[in-house]
N, CA, C and O of each residue as an XYZ file, in Angstrom:
892
protein
N      85.188     -7.337     92.082
C      85.433     -6.770     90.757
C      86.336     -5.544     90.880
O      86.250     -4.794     91.852
N      87.201     -5.348     89.887
C      88.112     -4.206     89.894
C      87.547     -3.094     89.026
O      86.864     -3.374     88.041
N      87.819     -1.828     89.370
C      87.337     -0.720     88.548
C      87.821     -0.846     87.104
O      88.967     -1.219     86.852
N      86.947     -0.537     86.179
C      87.280     -0.655     84.763
C      88.326      0.373     84.368
O      88.195      1.552     84.696
N      89.351     -0.059     83.673
C      90.393      0.843     83.184
C      89.810      1.817     82.175
O      89.007      1.436     81.324
N      90.215      3.066     82.273
C      89.750      4.087     81.336
C      88.590      4.911     81.835
O      88.304      5.967     81.270
N      87.909      4.462     82.883
C      86.813      5.234     83.474
C      87.362      6.079     84.615
O      88.011      5.563     85.524
N      87.098      7.370     84.561
C      87.584      8.288     85.591
C      86.466      8.974     86.357
O      86.691      9.474     87.459
N      85.252      9.005     85.786
C      84.161      9.741     86.434
C      82.812      9.099     86.124
O      82.602      8.544     85.045
N      81.908      9.187     87.090
C      80.516      8.792     86.901
C      79.663     10.020     87.168
O      79.736     10.619     88.241
N      78.851     10.392     86.179
C      78.048     11.620     86.233
C      76.581     11.224     86.267
O      76.134     10.365     85.508
N      75.850     11.861     87.153
C      74.470     11.452     87.432
C      73.487     12.596     87.214
O      73.795     13.754     87.496
N      72.316     12.264     86.715
C      71.134     13.115     86.829
C      70.612     12.932     88.260
O      71.077     12.046     88.977
N      69.654     13.759     88.676
C      69.129     13.591     90.036
C      67.712     13.012     90.028
O      67.526     11.838     90.347
N      66.706     13.828     89.663
C      65.326     13.364     89.686
C      65.102     12.223     88.707
O      65.505     12.305     87.547
N      64.456     11.152     89.176
C      64.242      9.989     88.336
C      65.404      9.019     88.379
O      65.323      7.930     87.811
N      66.488      9.398     89.048
C      67.654      8.531     89.227
C      67.799      8.204     90.711
O      67.702      7.042     91.106
N      68.030      9.228     91.529
C      68.119      9.024     92.977
C      66.748      9.052     93.638
O      66.588      8.615     94.778
N      65.774      9.563     92.922
C      64.403      9.568     93.423
C      63.493      8.949     92.378
O      63.860      8.850     91.207
N      62.317      8.536     92.796
C      61.347      8.003     91.851
C      61.002      9.079     90.830
O      61.120     10.272     91.108
N      60.582      8.653     89.660
C      60.355      9.577     88.562
C      59.209     10.539     88.846
O      58.161     10.118     89.336
N      59.390     11.828     88.545
C      58.276     12.774     88.694
C      57.126     12.467     87.749
O      56.002     12.919     87.971
N      57.396     11.695     86.689
C      56.321     11.365     85.756
C      55.237     10.539     86.422
O      54.079     10.589     86.008
N      55.598      9.773     87.458
C      54.591      9.028     88.207
C      53.639      9.987     88.911
O      52.425      9.780     88.909
N      54.200     11.045     89.517
C      53.370     12.046     90.190
C      52.560     12.845     89.169
O      51.413     13.211     89.427
N      53.165     13.113     88.008
C      52.429     13.813     86.949
C      51.206     12.997     86.527
O      50.128     13.556     86.323
N      51.368     11.689     86.397
C      50.244     10.840     86.000
C      49.135     10.864     87.040
O      47.953     10.852     86.695
N      49.520     10.898     88.323
C      48.492     10.969     89.367
C      47.729     12.282     89.289
O      46.511     12.306     89.461
N      48.446     13.383     89.028
C      47.788     14.677     88.890
C      46.851     14.665     87.689
O      45.734     15.177     87.772
N      47.286     14.094     86.587
C      46.433     14.014     85.388
C      45.155     13.250     85.690
O      44.072     13.638     85.253
N      45.289     12.152     86.448
C      44.107     11.367     86.796
C      43.157     12.174     87.676
O      41.939     12.112     87.507
N      43.719     12.928     88.613
C      42.892     13.756     89.490
C      42.137     14.827     88.706
O      40.987     15.138     89.018
N      42.780     15.383     87.699
C      42.185     16.474     86.924
C      41.324     15.985     85.764
O      40.567     16.760     85.179
N      41.439     14.700     85.433
C      40.729     14.175     84.281
C      41.439     14.452     82.965
O      40.829     14.389     81.897
N      42.722     14.757     83.044
C      43.516     15.028     81.833
C      43.994     13.711     81.229
O      44.073     12.703     81.930
N      44.314     13.709     79.934
C      44.851     12.497     79.306
C      46.171     12.098     79.970
O      46.956     12.957     80.373
N      46.406     10.793     80.078
C      47.651     10.313     80.654
C      48.840     10.802     79.832
O      48.791     10.801     78.602
N      49.895     11.214     80.506
C      51.133     11.719     79.911
C      50.961     13.064     79.207
O      51.803     13.457     78.400
N      49.870     13.767     79.513
C      49.652     15.092     78.924
C      50.768     16.061     79.344
O      51.285     16.811     78.516
N      51.134     16.042     80.623
C      52.194     16.935     81.104
C      53.507     16.618     80.407
O      54.262     17.523     80.051
N      53.773     15.351     80.215
C      55.000     14.946     79.528
C      55.005     15.452     78.087
O      56.046     15.867     77.579
N      53.851     15.420     77.429
C      53.771     15.936     76.057
C      53.997     17.443     76.021
O      54.647     17.958     75.111
N      53.463     18.139     77.003
C      53.687     19.590     77.072
C      55.182     19.871     77.235
O      55.734     20.752     76.577
N      55.819     19.117     78.113
C      57.247     19.308     78.356
C      58.087     19.026     77.118
O      59.117     19.664     76.902
N      57.646     18.068     76.303
C      58.427     17.647     75.138
C      58.187     18.515     73.910
O      58.975     18.474     72.964
N      57.124     19.294     73.907
C      56.799     20.136     72.755
C      57.617     21.424     72.802
O      57.598     22.150     73.796
N      58.333     21.695     71.714
C      59.202     22.887     71.657
C      60.139     22.908     72.855
O      60.239     23.917     73.552
N      60.833     21.784     73.096
C      61.509     21.575     74.370
C      62.712     22.488     74.606
O      63.210     22.564     75.730
N      63.183     23.173     73.584
C      64.291     24.108     73.800
C      63.812     25.477     74.296
O      64.573     26.217     74.921
N      62.553     25.808     74.013
C      62.072     27.164     74.305
C      60.715     27.210     74.978
O      60.102     28.276     75.037
N      60.225     26.090     75.487
C      58.918     26.121     76.142
C      59.044     26.623     77.577
O      60.117     27.044     78.008
N      57.937     26.572     78.307
C      57.937     27.107     79.677
C      58.967     26.404     80.560
O      59.667     27.055     81.335
N      59.061     25.077     80.445
C      60.026     24.335     81.251
C      61.450     24.775     80.950
O      62.254     24.993     81.857
N      61.750     24.903     79.654
C      63.110     25.283     79.259
C      63.462     26.668     79.800
O      64.547     26.867     80.346
N      62.558     27.609     79.653
C      62.808     28.968     80.135
C      62.978     28.996     81.650
O      63.841     29.704     82.170
N      62.157     28.228     82.353
C      62.203     28.219     83.814
C      63.489     27.559     84.308
O      64.112     28.036     85.257
N      63.881     26.468     83.668
C      65.079     25.754     84.109
C      66.366     26.494     83.745
O      67.428     26.209     84.298
N      66.269     27.440     82.817
C      67.423     28.304     82.537
C      67.343     29.602     83.332
O      68.170     30.497     83.159
N      66.339     29.696     84.205
C      66.138     30.858     85.064
C      65.877     32.126     84.257
O      66.315     33.212     84.637
N      65.159     31.981     83.138
C      64.834     33.119     82.290
C      63.448     33.688     82.589
O      63.111     34.779     82.128
N      62.639     32.949     83.364
C      61.333     33.425     83.808
C      61.153     33.039     85.264
O      61.842     32.156     85.775
N      60.203     33.722     85.940
C      59.932     33.381     87.336
C      58.753     32.401     87.414
O      58.178     32.023     86.393
N      58.406     32.001     88.636
C      57.362     31.002     88.830
C      56.006     31.489     88.325
O      55.230     30.703     87.780
N      55.715     32.775     88.503
C      54.424     33.306     88.055
C      54.291     33.218     86.537
O      53.240     32.847     86.015
N      55.369     33.564     85.838
C      55.340     33.500     84.372
C      55.303     32.055     83.901
O      54.649     31.747     82.904
N      56.002     31.159     84.610
C      55.937     29.743     84.272
C      54.506     29.240     84.387
O      54.025     28.513     83.517
N      53.835     29.625     85.450
C      52.445     29.229     85.655
C      51.586     29.631     84.455
O      50.776     28.838     83.975
N      51.763     30.844     83.978
C      50.980     31.356     82.853
C      51.318     30.629     81.554
O      50.428     30.200     80.820
N      52.622     30.496     81.279
C      53.040     29.882     80.020
C      52.668     28.403     79.959
O      52.241     27.908     78.916
N      52.829     27.703     81.077
C      52.475     26.283     81.072
C      50.983     26.108     80.833
O      50.571     25.182     80.133
N      50.169     26.987     81.408
C      48.724     26.936     81.173
C      48.418     27.152     79.695
O      47.588     26.447     79.121
N      49.088     28.128     79.077
C      48.879     28.380     77.650
C      49.274     27.164     76.811
O      48.546     26.764     75.903
N      50.419     26.588     77.120
C      50.924     25.459     76.327
C      50.070     24.213     76.508
O      49.768     23.514     75.541
N      49.683     23.940     77.746
C      48.856     22.754     77.989
C      47.475     22.914     77.355
O      46.913     21.951     76.833
N      46.934     24.119     77.399
C      45.639     24.386     76.770
C      45.723     24.170     75.265
O      44.824     23.579     74.667
N      46.803     24.650     74.655
C      46.987     24.502     73.211
C      47.079     23.038     72.797
O      46.752     22.686     71.663
N      47.522     22.190     73.715
C      47.645     20.763     73.411
C      46.424     19.969     73.866
O      46.436     18.739     73.830
N      45.366     20.667     74.295
C      44.096     19.987     74.479
C      43.516     19.915     75.871
O      42.350     19.552     76.026
N      44.312     20.256     76.924
C      43.761     20.200     78.274
C      44.517     21.190     79.151
O      45.736     21.087     79.285
N      43.807     22.157     79.756
C      44.490     23.181     80.556
C      44.957     22.669     81.911
O      44.175     22.097     82.671
N      46.242     22.878     82.209
C      46.808     22.592     83.520
C      47.714     23.757     83.888
O      48.529     24.196     83.077
N      47.575     24.246     85.084
C      48.391     25.377     85.532
C      49.779     24.891     85.939
O      49.933     23.804     86.496
N      50.769     25.701     85.656
C      52.128     25.365     86.051
C      52.284     25.249     87.555
O      53.062     24.424     88.034
N      51.553     26.067     88.311
C      51.686     26.034     89.770
C      51.184     24.717     90.354
O      51.546     24.366     91.477
N      50.351     23.979     89.607
C      49.884     22.682     90.078
C      50.878     21.564     89.770
O      50.848     20.499     90.386
N      51.760     21.829     88.801
C      52.734     20.821     88.381
C      53.989     20.845     89.256
O      54.542     19.795     89.581
N      54.431     22.029     89.629
C      55.704     22.167     90.338
C      55.808     21.342     91.625
O      56.865     20.759     91.871
N      54.764     21.264     92.453
C      54.904     20.471     93.688
C      55.099     18.983     93.441
O      55.446     18.242     94.361
N      54.877     18.537     92.203
C      54.981     17.112     91.890
C      56.396     16.686     91.519
O      56.630     15.514     91.221
N      57.342     17.623     91.532
C      58.700     17.315     91.072
C      59.465     16.386     92.011
O      60.268     15.571     91.558
N      59.223     16.502     93.294
C      59.987     15.707     94.258
C      59.470     14.277     94.306
O      58.262     14.041     94.308
N      60.410     13.317     94.344
C      60.033     11.915     94.430
C      60.584     11.281     95.696
O      61.168     11.957     96.543
N      60.391      9.976     95.811
C      60.891      9.242     96.967
C      62.321      8.789     96.713
O      62.660      8.367     95.607
N      63.161      8.879     97.749
C      64.564      8.528     97.624
C      64.737      7.026     97.371
O      64.019      6.201     97.937
N      65.710      6.689     96.506
C      66.054      5.302     96.209
C      67.369      4.969     96.921
O      68.436      5.311     96.411
N      67.323      4.308     98.089
C      68.530      4.070     98.888
C      69.610      3.296     98.141
O      70.795      3.557     98.350
N      69.245      2.364     97.288
C      70.247      1.571     96.575
C      71.036      2.418     95.582
O      72.213      2.153     95.341
N      70.405      3.422     95.011
C      71.113      4.318     94.106
C      72.098      5.185     94.878
O      73.201      5.456     94.404
N      71.697      5.618     96.063
C      72.603      6.398     96.909
C      73.799      5.543     97.312
O      74.934      6.020     97.320
N      73.544      4.278     97.648
C      74.638      3.372     97.994
C      75.584      3.183     96.813
O      76.798      3.100     97.000
N      75.041      3.114     95.601
C      75.872      2.968     94.408
C      76.733      4.209     94.193
O      77.897      4.101     93.808
N      76.169      5.376     94.440
C      76.937      6.620     94.342
C      78.130      6.587     95.299
O      79.243      6.951     94.919
N      77.899      6.157     96.526
C      78.967      6.107     97.526
C      80.070      5.129     97.095
O      81.256      5.393     97.296
N      79.669      4.006     96.505
C      80.648      3.041     96.014
C      81.463      3.642     94.872
O      82.686      3.509     94.842
N      80.794      4.296     93.944
C      81.496      4.930     92.824
C      82.481      5.985     93.317
O      83.586      6.108     92.788
N      82.084      6.731     94.316
C      82.932      7.813     94.823
C      84.247      7.278     95.400
O      85.242      8.001     95.443
N      84.257      6.034     95.838
C      85.478      5.440     96.375
C      86.523      5.195     95.285
O      87.708      5.045     95.580
N      86.080      5.155     94.026
C      86.974      4.789     92.929
C      87.081      5.845     91.829
O      88.087      5.899     91.121
N      86.050      6.686     91.681
C      85.994      7.647     90.589
C      85.590      9.030     91.096
O      85.126      9.175     92.227
N      85.770     10.036     90.252
C      85.145     11.327     90.499
C      83.646     11.189     90.213
O      83.242     10.410     89.350
N      82.838     11.940     90.935
C      81.392     11.861     90.733
C      80.814     13.266     90.601
O      81.197     14.177     91.335
N      79.892     13.432     89.659
C      79.277     14.733     89.433
C      77.786     14.596     89.184
O      77.298     13.509     88.877
N      77.071     15.693     89.315
C      75.625     15.712     89.085
C      75.283     16.845     88.124
O      75.676     17.992     88.339
N      74.549     16.517     87.064
C      74.002     17.519     86.153
C      72.494     17.480     86.308
O      71.868     16.460     86.020
N      71.903     18.578     86.761
C      70.469     18.593     86.999
C      69.793     19.784     86.336
O      70.220     20.928     86.491
N      68.737     19.496     85.598
C      67.842     20.551     85.134
C      66.927     20.899     86.297
O      66.168     20.051     86.765
N      66.993     22.142     86.768
C      66.185     22.514     87.923
C      65.731     23.962     87.807
O      66.028     24.644     86.826
N      65.026     24.406     88.797
C      64.568     25.792     88.855
C      64.982     26.371     90.199
O      65.199     25.628     91.156
N      65.090     27.672     90.275
C      65.597     28.314     91.481
C      64.648     28.140     92.656
O      65.092     27.912     93.782
N      63.362     28.243     92.410
C      62.424     28.310     93.531
C      62.069     26.956     94.123
O      61.674     26.878     95.286
N      62.205     25.872     93.333
C      61.895     24.538     93.840
C      62.852     23.541     93.250
O      63.446     23.778     92.198
N      63.005     22.401     93.943
C      63.775     21.272     93.421
C      65.193     21.688     93.061
O      65.739     21.235     92.056
N      65.783     22.539     93.870
C      67.107     23.062     93.531
C      68.106     22.833     94.649
O      67.848     23.206     95.793
N      69.274     22.209     94.327
C      70.304     22.068     95.349
C      70.998     23.377     95.650
O      71.868     23.422     96.520
N      70.638     24.449     94.953
C      71.233     25.744     95.198
C      70.447     26.587     96.184
O      70.707     27.782     96.321
N      69.493     25.981     96.871
C      68.716     26.723     97.849
C      69.565     26.998     99.084
O      70.708     26.552     99.173
N      68.999     27.736    100.034
C      69.794     28.077    101.218
C      70.040     26.844    102.083
O      69.403     25.808    101.890
N      70.951     26.956    103.020
C      71.406     25.790    103.770
C      70.295     25.047    104.512
O      70.261     23.818    104.451
N      69.376     25.739    105.217
C      68.317     24.979    105.885
C      67.497     24.153    104.906
O      67.099     23.030    105.217
N      67.239     24.713    103.704
C      66.481     23.969    102.715
C      67.290     22.807    102.171
O      66.749     21.723    101.953
N      68.569     23.020    101.951
C      69.423     21.967    101.415
C      69.539     20.814    102.395
O      69.687     19.662    101.990
N      69.473     21.118    103.672
C      69.652     20.076    104.682
C      68.455     19.144    104.754
O      68.555     18.050    105.308
N      67.332     19.561    104.206
C      66.110     18.783    104.281
C      65.896     18.021    102.975
O      66.254     18.495    101.896
N      65.303     16.824    103.095
C      64.881     16.099    101.925
C      65.990     15.351    101.213
O      67.137     15.316    101.658
N      65.606     14.747    100.080
C      66.507     13.871     99.345
C      67.754     14.583     98.874
O      68.855     14.041     98.970
N      67.593     15.791     98.366
C      68.760     16.499     97.841
C      69.779     16.783     98.930
O      70.985     16.675     98.705
N      69.298     17.144    100.107
C      70.210     17.419    101.200
C      71.011     16.203    101.608
O      72.124     16.334    102.117
N      70.451     15.006    101.388
C      71.138     13.775    101.736
C      72.155     13.361    100.683
O      73.176     12.756    101.012
N      71.887     13.679     99.425
C      72.698     13.165     98.326
C      73.750     14.151     97.835
O      74.880     13.753     97.553
N      73.402     15.425     97.729
C      74.287     16.385     97.077
C      75.683     16.515     97.702
O      76.638     16.756     96.964
N      75.849     16.369     99.017
C      77.197     16.508     99.585
C      78.215     15.490     99.068
O      79.418     15.708     99.215
N      77.771     14.397     98.473
C      78.697     13.370     98.005
C      79.362     13.742     96.672
O      80.394     13.170     96.321
N      78.789     14.683     95.934
C      79.310     14.975     94.598
C      80.552     15.863     94.652
O      80.671     16.749     95.499
N      81.467     15.601     93.729
C      82.651     16.446     93.586
C      82.325     17.729     92.831
O      82.990     18.748     93.015
N      81.298     17.678     91.981
C      80.884     18.860     91.220
C      79.405     18.743     90.882
O      78.892     17.648     90.651
N      78.726     19.889     90.855
C      77.304     19.947     90.516
C      77.108     21.057     89.486
O      77.604     22.169     89.663
N      76.383     20.750     88.411
C      76.011     21.771     87.437
C      74.490     21.845     87.406
O      73.823     20.862     87.080
N      73.941     23.010     87.745
C      72.503     23.239     87.764
C      72.108     24.132     86.595
O      72.725     25.171     86.362
N      71.088     23.726     85.871
C      70.648     24.526     84.724
C      70.259     25.935     85.134
O      70.509     26.892     84.401
N      69.643     26.065     86.313
C      69.164     27.376     86.748
C      70.291     28.345     87.048
O      70.087     29.559     87.048
N      71.494     27.810     87.307
C      72.652     28.664     87.556
C      73.543     28.781     86.328
O      74.144     29.827     86.085
N      73.626     27.695     85.550
C      74.511     27.686     84.383
C      73.901     28.428     83.200
O      74.624     28.865     82.305
N      72.566     28.576     83.186
C      71.908     29.225     82.064
C      71.846     28.346     80.828
O      71.591     28.838     79.729
N      72.075     27.056     80.995
C      71.997     26.080     79.919
C      71.452     24.799     80.525
O      71.718     24.514     81.693
N      70.702     24.028     79.768
C      70.046     22.837     80.311
C      70.227     21.654     79.378
O      70.448     21.811     78.177
N      70.128     20.472     79.956
C      70.123     19.264     79.131
C      68.903     19.301     78.206
O      67.833     19.728     78.640
N      69.022     18.878     76.976
C      70.114     18.115     76.368
C      71.173     18.947     75.625
O      71.850     18.415     74.746
N      71.327     20.207     75.949
C      72.370     21.016     75.314
C      73.740     20.417     75.646
O      74.072     20.287     76.825
N      74.541     20.051     74.650
C      75.846     19.415     74.914
C      76.765     20.260     75.796
O      77.655     19.719     76.453
N      76.561     21.574     75.818
C      77.460     22.432     76.588
C      77.446     22.108     78.075
O      78.458     22.278     78.754
N      76.322     21.648     78.584
C      76.235     21.403     80.022
C      77.061     20.172     80.417
O      77.583     20.104     81.530
N      77.176     19.205     79.508
C      78.001     18.030     79.761
C      79.487     18.400     79.705
O      80.297     17.904     80.488
N      79.820     19.279     78.765
C      81.200     19.743     78.653
C      81.596     20.528     79.892
O      82.723     20.408     80.371
N      80.669     21.335     80.417
C      80.933     22.071     81.660
C      81.317     21.118     82.782
O      82.269     21.370     83.520
N      80.571     20.021     82.906
C      80.858     19.062     83.969
C      82.217     18.419     83.768
O      82.970     18.257     84.729
N      82.543     18.052     82.543
C      83.855     17.440     82.281
C      84.981     18.397     82.656
O      86.002     17.984     83.206
N      84.785     19.682     82.354
C      85.808     20.666     82.696
C      85.951     20.799     84.211
O      87.066     20.917     84.719
N      84.833     20.779     84.934
C      84.886     20.882     86.393
C      85.601     19.679     87.010
O      86.343     19.826     87.981
N      85.376     18.490     86.446
C      85.974     17.279     86.989
C      87.377     17.033     86.447
O      88.115     16.206     86.981
N      87.745     17.753     85.387
C      89.064     17.567     84.796
C      89.205     16.245     84.069
O      90.240     15.586     84.163
N      88.150     15.850     83.333
C      88.159     14.573     82.609
C      87.678     14.787     81.180
O      87.054     15.802     80.874
N      87.969     13.829     80.312
C      87.445     13.817     78.956
C      86.128     13.038     78.931
O      85.944     12.114     79.723
N      85.216     13.399     78.034
C      83.937     12.675     77.972
C      84.099     11.168     77.814
O      83.312     10.401     78.368
N      85.104     10.740     77.068
C      85.312      9.319     76.827
C      85.641      8.545     78.104
O      85.544      7.319     78.128
N      86.025      9.248     79.151
C      86.363      8.609     80.423
C      85.205      8.665     81.414
O      85.400      8.427     82.606
N      84.002      8.977     80.932
C      82.855      9.180     81.823
C      81.725      8.193     81.555
O      81.499      7.774     80.420
N      81.030      7.836     82.616
C      79.749      7.141     82.540
C      78.679      8.152     82.934
O      78.853      8.897     83.898
N      77.570      8.180     82.192
C      76.511      9.146     82.473
C      75.179      8.428     82.647
O      74.832      7.556     81.851
N      74.430      8.794     83.695
C      73.133      8.176     83.981
C      72.027      9.225     83.982
O      72.168     10.290     84.583
N      70.916      8.911     83.298
C      69.776      9.823     83.239
C      68.529      8.998     82.945
O      68.602      7.975     82.266
N      67.385      9.445     83.458
C      66.156      8.696     83.201
C      65.496      9.079     81.882
O      64.490      8.478     81.505
N      66.040     10.064     81.175
C      65.465     10.488     79.898
C      66.427     10.179     78.759
O      67.591     10.579     78.787
N      65.932      9.471     77.771
C      66.757      9.147     76.621
C      67.262     10.368     75.883
O      68.378     10.371     75.363
N      66.434     11.415     75.836
C      66.837     12.637     75.132
C      68.053     13.282     75.782
O      68.808     13.990     75.116
N      68.250     13.044     77.084
C      69.416     13.577     77.788
C      70.619     12.642     77.703
O      71.760     13.084     77.840
N      70.372     11.355     77.479
C      71.468     10.399     77.305
C      72.118     10.550     75.929
O      73.318     10.317     75.777
N      71.329     10.936     74.936
C      71.827     10.988     73.554
C      73.049     11.895     73.393
O      74.051     11.441     72.841
N      73.020     13.166     73.848
C      74.201     14.016     73.674
C      75.409     13.514     74.467
O      76.550     13.682     74.035
N      75.160     12.901     75.621
C      76.271     12.329     76.393
C      76.958     11.244     75.568
O      78.186     11.197     75.493
N      76.168     10.383     74.956
C      76.710      9.319     74.112
C      77.462      9.900     72.915
O      78.535      9.418     72.552
N      76.889     10.939     72.309
C      77.525     11.548     71.140
C      78.864     12.191     71.491
O      79.761     12.270     70.651
N      78.993     12.646     72.726
C      80.271     13.223     73.177
C      81.310     12.149     73.491
O      82.494     12.451     73.637
N      80.868     10.903     73.593
C      81.791      9.816     73.871
C      81.610      9.163     75.222
O      82.345      8.236     75.563
N      80.635      9.630     76.009
C      80.381      9.023     77.311
C      79.666      7.686     77.156
O      78.994      7.445     76.153
N      79.815      6.818     78.154
C      79.007      5.614     78.248
C      77.698      6.013     78.917
O      77.672      6.291     80.115
N      76.614      6.044     78.150
C      75.338      6.553     78.656
C      74.434      5.406     79.088
O      74.292      4.408     78.381
N      73.829      5.565     80.252
C      72.899      4.576     80.793
C      71.551      5.258     81.019
O      71.451      6.216     81.786
N      70.522      4.760     80.347
C      69.173      5.263     80.600
C      68.586      4.515     81.791
O      68.491      3.287     81.775
N      68.198      5.249     82.813
C      67.674      4.664     84.041
C      66.201      4.322     83.843
O      65.357      5.206     83.698
N      65.909      3.023     83.840
C      64.524      2.558     83.731
C      64.033      2.091     85.094
O      62.956      2.480     85.545
N      64.833      1.253     85.743
C      64.541      0.856     87.117
C      65.874      0.591     87.820
O      66.928      0.597     87.184
N      65.823      0.363     89.108
C      67.049      0.269     89.895
C      67.863     -0.970     89.520
O      69.077     -0.871     89.345
N      67.219     -2.133     89.393
C      67.953     -3.356     89.068
C      68.683     -3.224     87.732
O      69.869     -3.537     87.635
N      67.980     -2.766     86.716
C      68.578     -2.595     85.385
C      69.736     -1.610     85.428
O      70.780     -1.835     84.816
N      69.539     -0.507     86.165
C      70.572      0.528     86.231
C      71.841      0.013     86.892
O      72.940      0.236     86.385
N      71.699     -0.672     88.015
C      72.873     -1.160     88.728
C      73.607     -2.237     87.936
O      74.832     -2.333     88.006
N      72.864     -3.047     87.184
C      73.509     -4.056     86.345
C      74.334     -3.393     85.243
O      75.470     -3.795     84.990
N      73.765     -2.380     84.590
C      74.484     -1.681     83.528
C      75.654     -0.877     84.088
O      76.716     -0.805     83.470
N      75.455     -0.272     85.264
C      76.524      0.500     85.884
C      77.683     -0.408     86.280
O      78.846     -0.016     86.182
N      77.366     -1.613     86.725
C      78.403     -2.580     87.071
C      79.236     -2.946     85.847
O      80.464     -3.008     85.915
N      78.558     -3.188     84.727
C      79.279     -3.523     83.495
C      80.135     -2.358     83.018
O      81.240     -2.561     82.516
N      79.628     -1.142     83.174
C      80.344      0.033     82.672
C      81.548      0.397     83.527
O      82.550      0.889     83.009
N      81.458      0.161     84.836
C      82.510      0.611     85.753
C      83.411     -0.512     86.243
O      84.522     -0.260     86.711
N      82.935     -1.755     86.138
C      83.692     -2.865     86.704
C      83.477     -3.052     88.187
O      84.110     -3.914     88.797
N      82.589     -2.259     88.789
C      82.323     -2.355     90.224
C      81.142     -3.276     90.490
O      80.333     -3.541     89.600
N      81.051     -3.757     91.711
C      79.949     -4.597     92.130
C      79.049     -3.792     93.058
O      79.518     -3.128     93.982
N      77.747     -3.864     92.795
C      76.787     -3.115     93.604
C      75.826     -4.076     94.293
O      75.346     -5.038     93.693
N      75.560     -3.799     95.545
C      74.656     -4.632     96.341
C      73.282     -4.625     95.702
O      72.717     -3.561     95.447
N      72.748     -5.795     95.443
C      71.446     -5.882     94.811
C      70.293     -5.819     95.813
O      69.124     -5.879     95.434
N      70.634     -5.699     97.080
C      69.599     -5.553     98.104
C      69.631     -4.154     98.655
O      70.696     -3.545     98.760
N      68.472     -3.637     99.010
C      68.405     -2.297     99.607
C      69.144     -2.298    100.927
O      68.989     -3.230    101.716
N      69.956     -1.260    101.193
C      70.675     -1.200    102.469
C      69.720     -1.071    103.642
O      68.642     -0.490    103.519
N      70.119     -1.612    104.765
C      69.262     -1.546    105.955
C      69.227     -0.126    106.481
O      68.561      0.147    107.480
């Protein structure tokens, strides 16, 4: 297959795309604590522009304050969970086929990563020894540009963060494909003119990415 005309860049989210979704780990924590399923997800979605997650991912509060605010918010929604218990659940297992797809895309297009993250954990902006370890250390070197909410002071789904990436890559939104595991983050990308793909599972994602880019992706996990 030949690269699709008009596509110049493929832009990726990180967690839930290159790694398994943190929501799976959140559900396990909820089960351990006896909390309702998807309680953490509801806390994250409530007042999502200004809640504890939003403030932390824009680097407006530290981990201690996040711990306090998340406890307040989760308690208000019916079951107390401390923020410090949630943060270790952010990291997931690497998806080798998604990494292989990134490498294939990089051969034909510019590639970028937009990630909502925090400074103290789950951040590609950590020091070099930390960056060298784990999934992020394996994937981040392939990107031509990275925009982190904790450094940019803006987070998805704010349209400004997508525009920042387009400016870094030197492309128009209409020439971009965007992948994210959250529909709320795909919506502004689509509204800007990007071809947005919601990541549900690896097979579905690679099929949609193939249609969007004109590239062929190996349907088997690399050895």
